[in-house]
Structures are given as structure tokens and as C-alpha cells.
ZAMI-551884 format. One record per residue (C-alpha): residue number from 1; residue in one letter; x, y, z. Coordinates in nm, 2 decimals, padded with zeros to 4 digits. Layout:
<torti><seq>NUM</seq><type>A</type><X>X</X><Y>Y</Y><Z>Z</Z></torti>
...
//
This chain:
<torti><seq>1</seq><type>X</type><X>06.42</X><Y>08.51</Y><Z>09.77</Z></torti>
<torti><seq>2</seq><type>X</type><X>06.10</X><Y>08.79</Y><Z>09.96</Z></torti>
<torti><seq>3</seq><type>X</type><X>05.83</X><Y>08.68</Y><Z>10.20</Z></torti>
<torti><seq>4</seq><type>X</type><X>05.55</X><Y>08.83</Y><Z>10.17</Z></torti>
<torti><seq>5</seq><type>X</type><X>05.26</X><Y>08.76</Y><Z>10.46</Z></torti>
<torti><seq>6</seq><type>X</type><X>05.29</X><Y>08.44</Y><Z>10.45</Z></torti>
<torti><seq>7</seq><type>X</type><X>05.40</X><Y>08.30</Y><Z>10.10</Z></torti>
<torti><seq>8</seq><type>X</type><X>05.74</X><Y>08.31</Y><Z>10.02</Z></torti>
<torti><seq>9</seq><type>X</type><X>05.79</X><Y>08.46</Y><Z>09.61</Z></torti>
<torti><seq>10</seq><type>X</type><X>06.17</X><Y>08.40</Y><Z>09.47</Z></torti>
<torti><seq>11</seq><type>X</type><X>06.23</X><Y>08.59</Y><Z>09.19</Z></torti>
<torti><seq>12</seq><type>X</type><X>06.25</X><Y>08.46</Y><Z>08.85</Z></torti>
<torti><seq>13</seq><type>X</type><X>06.69</X><Y>08.39</Y><Z>08.87</Z></torti>
<torti><seq>14</seq><type>X</type><X>06.72</X><Y>08.22</Y><Z>09.18</Z></torti>
<torti><seq>15</seq><type>X</type><X>06.39</X><Y>07.95</Y><Z>09.10</Z></torti>
<torti><seq>16</seq><type>X</type><X>06.64</X><Y>07.94</Y><Z>08.73</Z></torti>
<torti><seq>17</seq><type>X</type><X>06.93</X><Y>07.86</Y><Z>08.93</Z></torti>
<torti><seq>18</seq><type>X</type><X>06.78</X><Y>07.58</Y><Z>09.17</Z></torti>
<torti><seq>19</seq><type>X</type><X>06.57</X><Y>07.41</Y><Z>08.86</Z></torti>
<torti><seq>20</seq><type>X</type><X>06.90</X><Y>07.39</Y><Z>08.73</Z></torti>
<torti><seq>21</seq><type>X</type><X>07.05</X><Y>07.23</Y><Z>09.02</Z></torti>
<torti><seq>22</seq><type>X</type><X>06.77</X><Y>06.98</Y><Z>09.00</Z></torti>
<torti><seq>23</seq><type>X</type><X>06.75</X><Y>06.94</Y><Z>08.63</Z></torti>
<torti><seq>24</seq><type>X</type><X>07.22</X><Y>06.81</Y><Z>08.73</Z></torti>
<torti><seq>25</seq><type>X</type><X>07.12</X><Y>06.61</Y><Z>09.03</Z></torti>
<torti><seq>26</seq><type>X</type><X>06.78</X><Y>06.41</Y><Z>08.89</Z></torti>
<torti><seq>27</seq><type>X</type><X>07.02</X><Y>06.41</Y><Z>08.57</Z></torti>
<torti><seq>28</seq><type>X</type><X>07.33</X><Y>06.22</Y><Z>08.73</Z></torti>
<torti><seq>29</seq><type>X</type><X>07.16</X><Y>06.01</Y><Z>08.92</Z></torti>
<torti><seq>30</seq><type>X</type><X>06.91</X><Y>05.79</Y><Z>08.68</Z></torti>
<torti><seq>31</seq><type>X</type><X>07.22</X><Y>05.85</Y><Z>08.46</Z></torti>
<torti><seq>32</seq><type>X</type><X>07.35</X><Y>05.59</Y><Z>08.67</Z></torti>
<torti><seq>33</seq><type>X</type><X>07.16</X><Y>05.31</Y><Z>08.61</Z></torti>
<torti><seq>34</seq><type>X</type><X>07.24</X><Y>05.29</Y><Z>08.30</Z></torti>
<torti><seq>35</seq><type>X</type><X>07.54</X><Y>05.12</Y><Z>08.34</Z></torti>
<torti><seq>36</seq><type>X</type><X>07.86</X><Y>04.89</Y><Z>08.15</Z></torti>
<torti><seq>37</seq><type>X</type><X>07.76</X><Y>04.53</Y><Z>08.13</Z></torti>
<torti><seq>38</seq><type>X</type><X>08.09</X><Y>04.49</Y><Z>08.35</Z></torti>
<torti><seq>39</seq><type>X</type><X>08.04</X><Y>04.74</Y><Z>08.53</Z></torti>
<torti><seq>40</seq><type>X</type><X>08.04</X><Y>05.08</Y><Z>08.51</Z></torti>
<torti><seq>41</seq><type>X</type><X>07.83</X><Y>05.42</Y><Z>08.46</Z></torti>
<torti><seq>42</seq><type>X</type><X>08.04</X><Y>05.65</Y><Z>08.28</Z></torti>
<torti><seq>43</seq><type>X</type><X>07.75</X><Y>05.79</Y><Z>08.09</Z></torti>
<torti><seq>44</seq><type>X</type><X>07.66</X><Y>06.05</Y><Z>08.46</Z></torti>
<torti><seq>45</seq><type>X</type><X>08.04</X><Y>06.16</Y><Z>08.45</Z></torti>
<torti><seq>46</seq><type>X</type><X>07.99</X><Y>06.27</Y><Z>08.11</Z></torti>
<torti><seq>47</seq><type>X</type><X>07.67</X><Y>06.48</Y><Z>08.27</Z></torti>
<torti><seq>48</seq><type>X</type><X>07.95</X><Y>06.57</Y><Z>08.57</Z></torti>
<torti><seq>49</seq><type>X</type><X>08.15</X><Y>06.69</Y><Z>08.40</Z></torti>
<torti><seq>50</seq><type>X</type><X>07.86</X><Y>06.85</Y><Z>08.13</Z></torti>
<torti><seq>51</seq><type>X</type><X>07.69</X><Y>07.02</Y><Z>08.50</Z></torti>
<torti><seq>52</seq><type>X</type><X>07.95</X><Y>07.30</Y><Z>08.49</Z></torti>
<torti><seq>53</seq><type>X</type><X>08.09</X><Y>07.40</Y><Z>08.83</Z></torti>
<torti><seq>54</seq><type>X</type><X>08.01</X><Y>07.56</Y><Z>09.18</Z></torti>
<torti><seq>55</seq><type>X</type><X>07.66</X><Y>07.47</Y><Z>09.28</Z></torti>
<torti><seq>56</seq><type>X</type><X>07.54</X><Y>07.33</Y><Z>08.95</Z></torti>
<torti><seq>57</seq><type>X</type><X>07.92</X><Y>07.06</Y><Z>08.99</Z></torti>
<torti><seq>58</seq><type>X</type><X>07.79</X><Y>06.99</Y><Z>09.32</Z></torti>
<torti><seq>59</seq><type>X</type><X>07.41</X><Y>06.92</Y><Z>09.25</Z></torti>
<torti><seq>60</seq><type>X</type><X>07.58</X><Y>06.63</Y><Z>08.99</Z></torti>
<torti><seq>61</seq><type>X</type><X>07.80</X><Y>06.49</Y><Z>09.18</Z></torti>
<torti><seq>62</seq><type>X</type><X>07.56</X><Y>06.50</Y><Z>09.57</Z></torti>
<torti><seq>63</seq><type>X</type><X>07.29</X><Y>06.27</Y><Z>09.25</Z></torti>
<torti><seq>64</seq><type>X</type><X>07.60</X><Y>06.08</Y><Z>09.11</Z></torti>
<torti><seq>65</seq><type>X</type><X>07.63</X><Y>06.00</Y><Z>09.54</Z></torti>
<torti><seq>66</seq><type>X</type><X>07.26</X><Y>05.90</Y><Z>09.51</Z></torti>
<torti><seq>67</seq><type>X</type><X>07.31</X><Y>05.65</Y><Z>09.17</Z></torti>
<torti><seq>68</seq><type>X</type><X>07.59</X><Y>05.49</Y><Z>09.34</Z></torti>
<torti><seq>69</seq><type>X</type><X>07.36</X><Y>05.45</Y><Z>09.70</Z></torti>
<torti><seq>70</seq><type>X</type><X>07.13</X><Y>05.29</Y><Z>09.48</Z></torti>
<torti><seq>71</seq><type>X</type><X>07.19</X><Y>05.12</Y><Z>09.17</Z></torti>
<torti><seq>72</seq><type>X</type><X>07.59</X><Y>05.00</Y><Z>09.21</Z></torti>
<torti><seq>73</seq><type>X</type><X>07.74</X><Y>04.78</Y><Z>09.46</Z></torti>
<torti><seq>74</seq><type>X</type><X>08.04</X><Y>04.96</Y><Z>09.72</Z></torti>
<torti><seq>75</seq><type>X</type><X>08.27</X><Y>04.78</Y><Z>09.44</Z></torti>
<torti><seq>76</seq><type>X</type><X>08.18</X><Y>04.98</Y><Z>09.20</Z></torti>
<torti><seq>77</seq><type>X</type><X>08.02</X><Y>05.24</Y><Z>09.32</Z></torti>
<torti><seq>78</seq><type>X</type><X>08.38</X><Y>05.30</Y><Z>09.48</Z></torti>
<torti><seq>79</seq><type>X</type><X>08.59</X><Y>05.44</Y><Z>09.18</Z></torti>
<torti><seq>80</seq><type>X</type><X>08.25</X><Y>05.56</Y><Z>09.04</Z></torti>
<torti><seq>81</seq><type>X</type><X>08.18</X><Y>05.83</Y><Z>09.28</Z></torti>
<torti><seq>82</seq><type>X</type><X>08.62</X><Y>05.90</Y><Z>09.36</Z></torti>
<torti><seq>83</seq><type>X</type><X>08.56</X><Y>06.02</Y><Z>08.93</Z></torti>
<torti><seq>84</seq><type>X</type><X>08.30</X><Y>06.19</Y><Z>08.98</Z></torti>
<torti><seq>85</seq><type>X</type><X>08.52</X><Y>06.39</Y><Z>09.28</Z></torti>
<torti><seq>86</seq><type>X</type><X>08.78</X><Y>06.41</Y><Z>09.01</Z></torti>
<torti><seq>87</seq><type>X</type><X>08.56</X><Y>06.59</Y><Z>08.74</Z></torti>
<torti><seq>88</seq><type>X</type><X>08.44</X><Y>06.86</Y><Z>08.96</Z></torti>
<torti><seq>89</seq><type>X</type><X>08.77</X><Y>06.94</Y><Z>09.11</Z></torti>
<torti><seq>90</seq><type>X</type><X>08.98</X><Y>06.94</Y><Z>08.76</Z></torti>
<torti><seq>91</seq><type>X</type><X>08.66</X><Y>07.19</Y><Z>08.67</Z></torti>
<torti><seq>92</seq><type>X</type><X>08.70</X><Y>07.39</Y><Z>08.92</Z></torti>
<torti><seq>93</seq><type>X</type><X>09.11</X><Y>07.46</Y><Z>08.93</Z></torti>
<torti><seq>94</seq><type>X</type><X>09.10</X><Y>07.45</Y><Z>08.58</Z></torti>
<torti><seq>95</seq><type>X</type><X>08.82</X><Y>07.68</Y><Z>08.45</Z></torti>
<torti><seq>96</seq><type>X</type><X>08.98</X><Y>08.04</Y><Z>08.44</Z></torti>
<torti><seq>97</seq><type>X</type><X>09.23</X><Y>07.86</Y><Z>08.18</Z></torti>
<torti><seq>98</seq><type>X</type><X>09.13</X><Y>07.97</Y><Z>07.88</Z></torti>
<torti><seq>99</seq><type>X</type><X>09.19</X><Y>07.67</Y><Z>07.64</Z></torti>
<torti><seq>100</seq><type>X</type><X>08.96</X><Y>07.43</Y><Z>07.85</Z></torti>
<torti><seq>101</seq><type>X</type><X>08.70</X><Y>07.67</Y><Z>07.79</Z></torti>
<torti><seq>102</seq><type>X</type><X>08.67</X><Y>07.48</Y><Z>07.41</Z></torti>
<torti><seq>103</seq><type>X</type><X>08.42</X><Y>07.19</Y><Z>07.41</Z></torti>
<torti><seq>104</seq><type>X</type><X>08.56</X><Y>06.93</Y><Z>07.30</Z></torti>
<torti><seq>105</seq><type>X</type><X>08.81</X><Y>07.01</Y><Z>07.64</Z></torti>
<torti><seq>106</seq><type>X</type><X>08.64</X><Y>06.87</Y><Z>07.88</Z></torti>
<torti><seq>107</seq><type>X</type><X>08.55</X><Y>06.59</Y><Z>07.69</Z></torti>
<torti><seq>108</seq><type>X</type><X>08.90</X><Y>06.49</Y><Z>07.72</Z></torti>
<torti><seq>109</seq><type>X</type><X>08.92</X><Y>06.55</Y><Z>07.98</Z></torti>
<torti><seq>110</seq><type>X</type><X>08.69</X><Y>06.36</Y><Z>08.16</Z></torti>
<torti><seq>111</seq><type>X</type><X>08.73</X><Y>06.06</Y><Z>07.94</Z></torti>
<torti><seq>112</seq><type>X</type><X>09.16</X><Y>06.06</Y><Z>08.07</Z></torti>
<torti><seq>113</seq><type>X</type><X>08.98</X><Y>06.12</Y><Z>08.43</Z></torti>
<torti><seq>114</seq><type>X</type><X>08.77</X><Y>05.80</Y><Z>08.38</Z></torti>
<torti><seq>115</seq><type>X</type><X>09.05</X><Y>05.60</Y><Z>08.24</Z></torti>
<torti><seq>116</seq><type>X</type><X>09.29</X><Y>05.69</Y><Z>08.51</Z></torti>
<torti><seq>117</seq><type>X</type><X>09.12</X><Y>05.58</Y><Z>08.78</Z></torti>
<torti><seq>118</seq><type>X</type><X>08.94</X><Y>05.21</Y><Z>08.66</Z></torti>
<torti><seq>119</seq><type>X</type><X>09.27</X><Y>05.20</Y><Z>08.53</Z></torti>
<torti><seq>120</seq><type>X</type><X>09.45</X><Y>05.14</Y><Z>08.88</Z></torti>
<torti><seq>121</seq><type>X</type><X>09.15</X><Y>04.91</Y><Z>08.97</Z></torti>
<torti><seq>122</seq><type>X</type><X>09.23</X><Y>04.73</Y><Z>08.59</Z></torti>
<torti><seq>123</seq><type>X</type><X>09.59</X><Y>04.65</Y><Z>08.72</Z></torti>
<torti><seq>124</seq><type>X</type><X>09.42</X><Y>04.49</Y><Z>09.05</Z></torti>
<torti><seq>125</seq><type>X</type><X>09.21</X><Y>04.29</Y><Z>08.93</Z></torti>
<torti><seq>126</seq><type>X</type><X>09.24</X><Y>03.88</Y><Z>08.93</Z></torti>
<torti><seq>127</seq><type>X</type><X>09.17</X><Y>03.93</Y><Z>08.56</Z></torti>
<torti><seq>128</seq><type>X</type><X>09.33</X><Y>04.24</Y><Z>08.41</Z></torti>
<torti><seq>129</seq><type>X</type><X>09.29</X><Y>04.12</Y><Z>08.04</Z></torti>
<torti><seq>130</seq><type>X</type><X>08.89</X><Y>04.09</Y><Z>08.14</Z></torti>
<torti><seq>131</seq><type>X</type><X>08.82</X><Y>04.42</Y><Z>08.24</Z></torti>
<torti><seq>132</seq><type>X</type><X>09.03</X><Y>04.64</Y><Z>07.99</Z></torti>
<torti><seq>133</seq><type>X</type><X>08.79</X><Y>04.64</Y><Z>07.73</Z></torti>
<torti><seq>134</seq><type>X</type><X>08.52</X><Y>04.75</Y><Z>08.02</Z></torti>
<torti><seq>135</seq><type>X</type><X>08.73</X><Y>05.03</Y><Z>08.14</Z></torti>
<torti><seq>136</seq><type>X</type><X>08.83</X><Y>05.17</Y><Z>07.83</Z></torti>
<torti><seq>137</seq><type>X</type><X>08.46</X><Y>05.15</Y><Z>07.73</Z></torti>
<torti><seq>138</seq><type>X</type><X>08.37</X><Y>05.34</Y><Z>07.97</Z></torti>
<torti><seq>139</seq><type>X</type><X>08.68</X><Y>05.60</Y><Z>07.95</Z></torti>
<torti><seq>140</seq><type>X</type><X>08.47</X><Y>05.66</Y><Z>07.54</Z></torti>
<torti><seq>141</seq><type>X</type><X>08.12</X><Y>05.67</Y><Z>07.61</Z></torti>
<torti><seq>142</seq><type>X</type><X>08.25</X><Y>05.92</Y><Z>07.93</Z></torti>
<torti><seq>143</seq><type>X</type><X>08.41</X><Y>06.13</Y><Z>07.67</Z></torti>
<torti><seq>144</seq><type>X</type><X>08.12</X><Y>06.13</Y><Z>07.42</Z></torti>
<torti><seq>145</seq><type>X</type><X>07.88</X><Y>06.19</Y><Z>07.68</Z></torti>
<torti><seq>146</seq><type>X</type><X>08.02</X><Y>06.40</Y><Z>07.80</Z></torti>
<torti><seq>147</seq><type>X</type><X>08.06</X><Y>06.58</Y><Z>07.51</Z></torti>
<torti><seq>148</seq><type>X</type><X>07.67</X><Y>06.57</Y><Z>07.41</Z></torti>
<torti><seq>149</seq><type>X</type><X>07.54</X><Y>06.66</Y><Z>07.69</Z></torti>
<torti><seq>150</seq><type>X</type><X>07.69</X><Y>07.02</Y><Z>07.72</Z></torti>
<torti><seq>151</seq><type>X</type><X>07.56</X><Y>07.19</Y><Z>07.43</Z></torti>
<torti><seq>152</seq><type>X</type><X>07.20</X><Y>07.09</Y><Z>07.69</Z></torti>
<torti><seq>153</seq><type>X</type><X>07.32</X><Y>07.16</Y><Z>08.03</Z></torti>
<torti><seq>154</seq><type>X</type><X>07.57</X><Y>07.50</Y><Z>07.91</Z></torti>
<torti><seq>155</seq><type>X</type><X>07.40</X><Y>07.62</Y><Z>07.70</Z></torti>
<torti><seq>156</seq><type>X</type><X>07.59</X><Y>07.68</Y><Z>07.39</Z></torti>
<torti><seq>157</seq><type>X</type><X>07.59</X><Y>07.55</Y><Z>07.04</Z></torti>
<torti><seq>158</seq><type>X</type><X>07.24</X><Y>07.54</Y><Z>06.95</Z></torti>
<torti><seq>159</seq><type>X</type><X>07.29</X><Y>07.36</Y><Z>06.73</Z></torti>
<torti><seq>160</seq><type>X</type><X>07.40</X><Y>07.08</Y><Z>06.84</Z></torti>
<torti><seq>161</seq><type>X</type><X>07.09</X><Y>07.12</Y><Z>07.12</Z></torti>
<torti><seq>162</seq><type>X</type><X>06.86</X><Y>06.90</Y><Z>06.94</Z></torti>
<torti><seq>163</seq><type>X</type><X>07.12</X><Y>06.60</Y><Z>06.93</Z></torti>
<torti><seq>164</seq><type>X</type><X>07.20</X><Y>06.59</Y><Z>07.19</Z></torti>
<torti><seq>165</seq><type>X</type><X>06.80</X><Y>06.59</Y><Z>07.27</Z></torti>
<torti><seq>166</seq><type>X</type><X>06.88</X><Y>06.32</Y><Z>07.13</Z></torti>
<torti><seq>167</seq><type>X</type><X>07.13</X><Y>06.11</Y><Z>07.24</Z></torti>
<torti><seq>168</seq><type>X</type><X>07.02</X><Y>06.22</Y><Z>07.64</Z></torti>
<torti><seq>169</seq><type>X</type><X>06.70</X><Y>06.04</Y><Z>07.53</Z></torti>
<torti><seq>170</seq><type>X</type><X>06.86</X><Y>05.71</Y><Z>07.39</Z></torti>
<torti><seq>171</seq><type>X</type><X>07.11</X><Y>05.64</Y><Z>07.76</Z></torti>
<torti><seq>172</seq><type>X</type><X>06.76</X><Y>05.76</Y><Z>07.98</Z></torti>
<torti><seq>173</seq><type>X</type><X>06.60</X><Y>05.53</Y><Z>07.80</Z></torti>
<torti><seq>174</seq><type>X</type><X>06.85</X><Y>05.27</Y><Z>07.85</Z></torti>
<torti><seq>175</seq><type>X</type><X>06.81</X><Y>05.30</Y><Z>08.16</Z></torti>
<torti><seq>176</seq><type>X</type><X>06.45</X><Y>05.09</Y><Z>08.08</Z></torti>
<torti><seq>177</seq><type>X</type><X>06.60</X><Y>04.78</Y><Z>07.93</Z></torti>
<torti><seq>178</seq><type>X</type><X>06.54</X><Y>04.61</Y><Z>08.15</Z></torti>
<torti><seq>179</seq><type>X</type><X>06.22</X><Y>04.63</Y><Z>08.23</Z></torti>
<torti><seq>180</seq><type>X</type><X>05.96</X><Y>04.41</Y><Z>08.10</Z></torti>
<torti><seq>181</seq><type>X</type><X>05.62</X><Y>04.45</Y><Z>08.02</Z></torti>
<torti><seq>182</seq><type>X</type><X>05.46</X><Y>04.12</Y><Z>07.96</Z></torti>
<torti><seq>183</seq><type>X</type><X>05.74</X><Y>04.00</Y><Z>07.63</Z></torti>
<torti><seq>184</seq><type>X</type><X>05.82</X><Y>04.37</Y><Z>07.55</Z></torti>
<torti><seq>185</seq><type>X</type><X>06.17</X><Y>04.58</Y><Z>07.76</Z></torti>
<torti><seq>186</seq><type>X</type><X>05.99</X><Y>04.90</Y><Z>07.84</Z></torti>
<torti><seq>187</seq><type>X</type><X>06.32</X><Y>05.08</Y><Z>07.81</Z></torti>
<torti><seq>188</seq><type>X</type><X>06.40</X><Y>04.87</Y><Z>07.43</Z></torti>
<torti><seq>189</seq><type>X</type><X>06.05</X><Y>04.98</Y><Z>07.31</Z></torti>
<torti><seq>190</seq><type>X</type><X>06.02</X><Y>05.37</Y><Z>07.34</Z></torti>
<torti><seq>191</seq><type>X</type><X>06.40</X><Y>05.36</Y><Z>07.17</Z></torti>
<torti><seq>192</seq><type>X</type><X>06.23</X><Y>05.21</Y><Z>06.83</Z></torti>
<torti><seq>193</seq><type>X</type><X>05.94</X><Y>05.48</Y><Z>06.92</Z></torti>
<torti><seq>194</seq><type>X</type><X>06.22</X><Y>05.77</Y><Z>06.98</Z></torti>
<torti><seq>195</seq><type>X</type><X>06.43</X><Y>05.66</Y><Z>06.61</Z></torti>
<torti><seq>196</seq><type>X</type><X>06.04</X><Y>05.66</Y><Z>06.40</Z></torti>
<torti><seq>197</seq><type>X</type><X>05.95</X><Y>05.96</Y><Z>06.48</Z></torti>
<torti><seq>198</seq><type>X</type><X>06.30</X><Y>06.09</Y><Z>06.46</Z></torti>
<torti><seq>199</seq><type>X</type><X>06.33</X><Y>05.97</Y><Z>06.10</Z></torti>
<torti><seq>200</seq><type>X</type><X>05.96</X><Y>06.07</Y><Z>06.01</Z></torti>
<torti><seq>201</seq><type>X</type><X>06.09</X><Y>06.39</Y><Z>06.17</Z></torti>
<torti><seq>202</seq><type>X</type><X>06.46</X><Y>06.48</Y><Z>06.07</Z></torti>
<torti><seq>203</seq><type>X</type><X>06.51</X><Y>06.19</Y><Z>05.84</Z></torti>
<torti><seq>204</seq><type>X</type><X>06.69</X><Y>05.88</Y><Z>05.77</Z></torti>
<torti><seq>205</seq><type>X</type><X>07.07</X><Y>06.03</Y><Z>05.82</Z></torti>
<torti><seq>206</seq><type>X</type><X>06.89</X><Y>06.22</Y><Z>06.23</Z></torti>
<torti><seq>207</seq><type>X</type><X>06.75</X><Y>05.78</Y><Z>06.27</Z></torti>
<torti><seq>208</seq><type>X</type><X>07.10</X><Y>05.59</Y><Z>06.20</Z></torti>
<torti><seq>209</seq><type>X</type><X>07.25</X><Y>05.80</Y><Z>06.42</Z></torti>
<torti><seq>210</seq><type>X</type><X>06.99</X><Y>05.78</Y><Z>06.66</Z></torti>
<torti><seq>211</seq><type>X</type><X>06.99</X><Y>05.48</Y><Z>06.60</Z></torti>
<torti><seq>212</seq><type>X</type><X>07.37</X><Y>05.36</Y><Z>06.67</Z></torti>
<torti><seq>213</seq><type>X</type><X>07.35</X><Y>05.58</Y><Z>06.98</Z></torti>
<torti><seq>214</seq><type>X</type><X>07.13</X><Y>05.35</Y><Z>07.09</Z></torti>
//
């Protein structure tokens, strides 16, 4: 940061770093609003895993904390935030290990951590068999989302970035599914528009995959 007169000039590298922190913060906060019917916000946890370590991971963790305060009650927010802290801790501890650099490994780790924390609450529930499918579904979705968000946030695998962008769009639009304009759901209407544009530009197969995600 360079002071010049009364203006503060930032170097491109510093500006890019702040922008990256802001993107991770707001993505994690916004994705916390996308919750499963039985509780849990697996897409925000996937974003945590894909965010990385250092300032990037801390920014995503702060966004997750803000999203928990805004969109979740205490019962759902506590395990969600605990899982996010474990994901960041594991990422920092394992980042220098070569096998952890493989794209699929963080996805498996976040799925396992989500399942582990969720099972603690499932075993304490009054009706554990009713909560078990939600816990397993959340773990699977957290792993899938970590794999899909990864190319967008770490810059690797450019061939998967467009697919990751469509996955991100679908998951963010899910936050607006219950926002209605008249008789129409804003989130579902925009998702249908996304599917039509995808089919028009990328063909039927890409539209079918995006529709499966939706």
C-alpha cells in the first residue's frame, strides 16, 4: 500500500488478495442460506474446503460464521460452525502433504468431517434414524460442492471451471427458492432460465447435468 498525497494506492497483487478474501467471505456467507430441509448447509462447508488456507481460509470461516448468525438457529449453527473450524484446521495441518494436493482429497476430507460431526448429533437425537439420511446427504453434498468449487477458487483445472461456475450458480439460486414474486419462485425461475441458456450454448448434455444439480 502506497500513500500518495491524500490517496491510498494499492498494488495489483494486494488488491487481488483483498478481492479473493472478499469473494470467499461473501460466498461462504451466502451459501450458508442454502440449507437442507432437515438442517445443515453443506454447500458453505464445500466452499470452506475449496477456499484454501491462510487469509483465504480465514475469510471463508468468517463468512460462514456470519451466515450462521443470519440464517441458522443455534441448534443448526453450532455444528455447522464447528465443522467449518475443523475443515480449516485440517487444511492447514495437511497442506504440505503431497497427496493432499490432489483435487479429490479435500472433497473426501470435508465429506468425512461433515459426517463425523453430524453423527455426533444424530446419536444424541430423540429419533436418530430420522436424522441419519439428512446427515449422510449433507456429507455427500459437502464433498461434491468442495470438488466443484475447487477449480473456481484455486485456479487449477481450467477445463472444469465452467462446470463449476454453473454448479455455483445453481447452488446460489437455491437460496432464493422461497422468495416469491406473485405466484412464481424467484430462485426456481432463474434456475430454469439458466438451464435453457446452458442447453442453448453448451448442448443438451451440459443442460442435463446442470438440471441434475438443480
